[in-house]
C-alpha positions in Angstrom: -2.6 16.5 22.5 -3.7 19.1 20.0 -2.2 18.7 16.5 -2.4 21.6 14.1 -3.3 20.8 10.6 -2.0 24.0 9.0 1.4 25.6 8.7 2.4 28.9 7.0 5.2 28.5 4.5 7.0 31.7 3.8 8.2 32.3 0.2 10.1 35.5 -0.8 7.7 38.4 -0.1 4.6 36.5 0.5 3.3 33.4 2.2 0.7 30.7 1.3 -1.3 28.5 3.6 -0.7 24.9 2.7 -2.2 22.0 4.6 0.4 19.7 6.0 -0.5 16.9 8.3 1.9 16.4 11.2 3.0 12.7 11.4 1.4 12.3 14.8 -2.0 13.3 13.4 -2.0 10.7 10.6 -4.4 7.8 11.3 -6.0 5.0 9.3 -9.4 6.1 10.7 -9.1 9.6 9.2 -8.1 8.2 5.8 -10.8 5.5 5.7 -13.4 8.1 6.7 -13.2 9.7 3.3 -13.2 6.4 1.3 -16.5 4.6 1.8 -15.4 1.7 -0.5 -12.4 1.1 1.7 -14.6 1.0 4.8 -16.8 -1.6 3.1 -13.8 -3.7 1.9 -12.1 -3.7 5.3 -15.4 -4.7 7.0 -15.8 -7.6 4.6 -12.2 -8.7 5.1 -12.6 -8.6 8.9 -15.7 -10.8 8.6 -13.8 -13.2 6.4 -10.8 -13.4 8.7 -13.1 -13.9 11.7 -14.7 -16.7 9.9 -11.4 -18.4 9.1 -10.3 -17.9 12.7 -13.4 -19.8 13.9 -12.6 -22.4 11.3 -9.1 -22.9 12.6 -10.5 -23.5 16.1 -13.0 -26.1 14.7 -10.3 -27.8 12.7 -7.9 -28.1 15.6 -8.8 -31.8 16.3 -8.8 -32.8 12.6 -5.7 -34.0 10.6 -3.5 -31.1 9.5 -3.7 -30.4 5.8 -0.6 -28.5 4.4 -2.5 -27.0 1.5 -5.1 -25.6 4.0 -2.3 -24.1 6.2 -0.8 -22.4 3.2 -4.2 -21.0 2.1 -4.8 -19.6 5.6 -1.4 -17.9 5.5 -2.1 -16.3 2.2 -5.4 -14.9 3.5 -3.7 -13.6 6.7 0.0 -14.4 7.5 0.2 -16.2 10.8 -3.2 -17.8 10.5 -1.7 -21.0 8.9 0.7 -21.4 11.8 -2.2 -21.0 14.2 -4.0 -23.8 12.3 -1.0 -26.1 12.5 -0.7 -25.4 16.2 -4.1 -26.9 17.1 -5.9 -23.5 16.7 -3.6 -21.8 19.2 -1.4 -18.7 18.6 2.4 -19.3 18.9 5.4 -17.1 18.2 5.5 -17.8 14.5 1.8 -17.0 14.0 2.1 -13.8 16.1 5.3 -12.7 14.2 3.7 -12.9 10.7 0.4 -11.4 11.8 2.1 -8.4 13.5 4.4 -7.9 10.6 1.4 -7.8 8.3 -0.4 -5.3 10.5 2.6 -3.0 10.5 2.9 -3.2 6.7 -0.8 -2.5 6.3 -0.6 0.6 8.6 2.4 1.8 6.6 0.5 1.3 3.3 -2.5 3.3 4.5 -0.2 6.1 5.8 1.8 6.3 2.6 -1.3 6.5 0.5 -2.8 9.1 2.7 0.4 11.2 2.5 0.6 10.8 -1.3 -3.0 11.9 -1.9 -2.5 14.9 0.4 0.7 16.0 -1.4 -1.0 15.6 -4.8 -3.7 17.9 -3.6 -1.1 20.3 -2.3 0.9 20.6 -5.5 -2.3 20.9 -7.6 -3.5 23.7 -5.4 0.0 25.4 -5.6 -0.1 25.2 -9.4 -3.6 26.7 -9.6 -2.5 29.6 -7.3 0.9 30.5 -8.9 0.7 29.2 -12.5 -2.9 29.8 -13.3 -3.5 26.1 -13.9 -7.0 24.6 -14.3 -6.8 21.2 -12.6 -10.0 19.8 -14.1 -9.4 16.9 -16.5 -5.6 16.9 -16.1 -3.5 13.8 -16.0 0.0 12.9 -14.7 1.6 14.0 -18.0 0.3 17.5 -17.6 1.7 17.9 -14.1 5.1 16.6 -15.1 5.1 19.0 -18.1 4.3 22.1 -16.1 7.1 21.2 -13.7 9.7 21.2 -16.5 8.8 24.6 -18.1 8.2 28.1 -16.8 5.3 28.6 -19.1 3.3 27.0 -22.0 5.2 29.4 -24.3 8.5 28.1 -23.0 7.2 24.6 -23.6 6.3 25.5 -27.2 9.7 27.0 -27.9 11.5 24.0 -26.5 9.5 21.6 -28.8 10.3 23.9 -31.8 14.0 23.8 -31.1 13.9 20.0 -30.7 11.8 19.8 -34.0 9.0 18.1 -32.1 6.2 19.9 -34.0 3.8 17.1 -33.2 3.9 18.0 -29.5 3.2 21.7 -29.9 -0.5 21.2 -30.1 -0.6 19.9 -26.5 -0.8 23.5 -25.3 -3.1 24.9 -28.0 -6.1 24.6 -25.7 -6.2 27.5 -23.2 -7.0 25.0 -20.4 -3.6 23.5 -20.9 -1.7 26.7 -20.7 0.2 28.0 -17.7 2.7 30.6 -16.6 4.7 30.4 -13.4 5.2 33.8 -11.7 8.9 33.1 -10.9 11.4 30.3 -10.6 10.9 30.0 -6.8 7.2 29.1 -7.3 8.2 26.5 -9.9 10.8 25.0 -7.5 8.3 24.7 -4.7 5.9 22.9 -7.0 8.7 20.5 -8.0 9.5 19.8 -4.4 5.8 19.0 -3.6 5.4 16.7 -6.6 8.7 15.0 -5.9 7.6 14.2 -2.3 4.3 12.7 -3.6 6.3 10.5 -6.0 8.5 9.4 -3.2 5.5 8.3 -1.2 4.1 6.5 -4.2 7.3 4.5 -4.5 7.2 3.7 -0.8 3.6 2.5 -1.3 4.7 0.2 -4.1 7.5 -1.2 -1.8 5.0 -1.9 1.0 2.7 -3.7 -1.4 5.6 -5.9 -2.5 6.4 -6.5 1.1 2.8 -7.5 1.9 2.9 -10.0 -1.0 6.3 -11.4 0.1 5.1 -11.8 3.7 2.2 -13.9 2.5 4.4 -16.1 0.3 7.0 -16.7 3.1 4.3 -17.3 5.7 2.5 -19.7 3.3 5.7 -21.7 2.6 6.6 -21.8 6.3 3.1 -23.0 7.3 3.2 -25.6 4.5 6.5 -27.0 5.8 5.3 -26.9 9.4 2.1 -28.7 8.5 3.9 -31.4 6.6 6.3 -32.0 9.5 3.4 -32.2 11.9 1.5 -34.6 9.7 4.6 -36.8 9.4 5.2 -36.8 13.2 1.7 -38.3 13.6 2.5 -41.2 11.3 2.8 -44.5 13.2 4.1 -47.8 11.9 2.9 -50.9 13.6 4.1 -54.5 12.9 1.3 -57.1 13.3 2.7 -60.6 14.2 1.1 -63.6 12.6 1.7 -66.2 9.9 2.4 -63.3 7.5 4.0 -60.1 8.8 1.7 -57.1 8.3 2.7 -53.5 8.5 0.0 -51.0 9.4 0.3 -47.2 8.8 -1.9 -45.0 10.9 -2.2 -41.2 11.1 
């Protein structure tokens, strides 16, 4: 199926070509392709996970250690349950691992979308407000979204008696003028969308951490129960009664 990467957005008496990725075209591969450090990090993590998977297979016959099960789950949710189940996958292991994979995919997608929208609103500002994007921080892009021009910004600060803030637009590189209110509103919409994706990314990161904590606690409890189930008490008859504990 062919997915177009460009859509024409009409605006008043003109149009501008903005790059919008249709949701079906978003993929982790496309995003990672532009970030070499991400490719290296993912490759390293895959090797580490494969090593731990092999370790859980080798440890299947050894006594289960709760701390080890928790550590496996922090590395990859579900791996600790696999370890406690004699190196075999079960429903609990699959559940936590699949949930983690879905969250990671969502995180990659949200970051891809956020970066794309940041590029879009910066391009829009350069086209319709005369903005120079070089060396600009988040404060600048918030400021140009609140004022039609740098002169308007200066007037507002004077009315509010914030003389200390007027020098922010003294440099010509920090000056701008929106052609009309519609252009400014479109910019606000693009920037607001990027902020929404940033918030979603933060939520997904929190969910990834929570998934690891819950999986680690669950694996720890499972390992303790399994270790206790292997505890055998034997009474040895004789002149003095002896009680032997074996694992």
